[in-house]
C-alpha angles and dihedrals in degrees: 000000000000091000092052094052091044091052091048088056091048091049091048092047090051092051091050091052092048092047092050092048090054089049090052092047090047091049090050093051092047094047092049091051097046101020094230112145098228092129094063088061098049116118117220115232098181121052088210090071097050095098092045090050093048092053092048091048092048095048089049092052091048093050091047091050091051097051099037138063122248092253093053091048091052091051095047107038135043102250091215088077088060101036095056095048112073095205096050092043091054091048087054091047091053089053091052092049091048088054090052095236099156102180095047092045091052090050092048093047088052092050089048090053094050090048089049094238089164113160138120092277091052091055093045091051090047091054091048089051092052091050089048092052091045090054092046092052091047091049093050091049092055098044 
């Protein structure tokens, strides 16, 4: 009798986890279509879904960063979500460098250095920033 009750609880728990996973996936799909940030405000009920939720949230933020300008990003999303995640921060830094915003890129590179976000992407972005500055100096000299 004890085993039957226990297995029912396990089945119920598995169904809850599966149901929440489908909710998270649906939120992710809806957010990617309409670019609302509902997925960022979702509260996890089952600890088993935490990793899945983090991945969905990260993919949404990356997609949002790719398709929107820096200013739209700052208006729409709490920047703490991005700043405290090395991968997301470096994606954002890449976007800033692509937009040729020298001052903002320098500040972000300094922040990344202080936070010790040293990986291959950081060094590539640092080199791109140096090339961007060199082009800007050359352009200013010839104007």
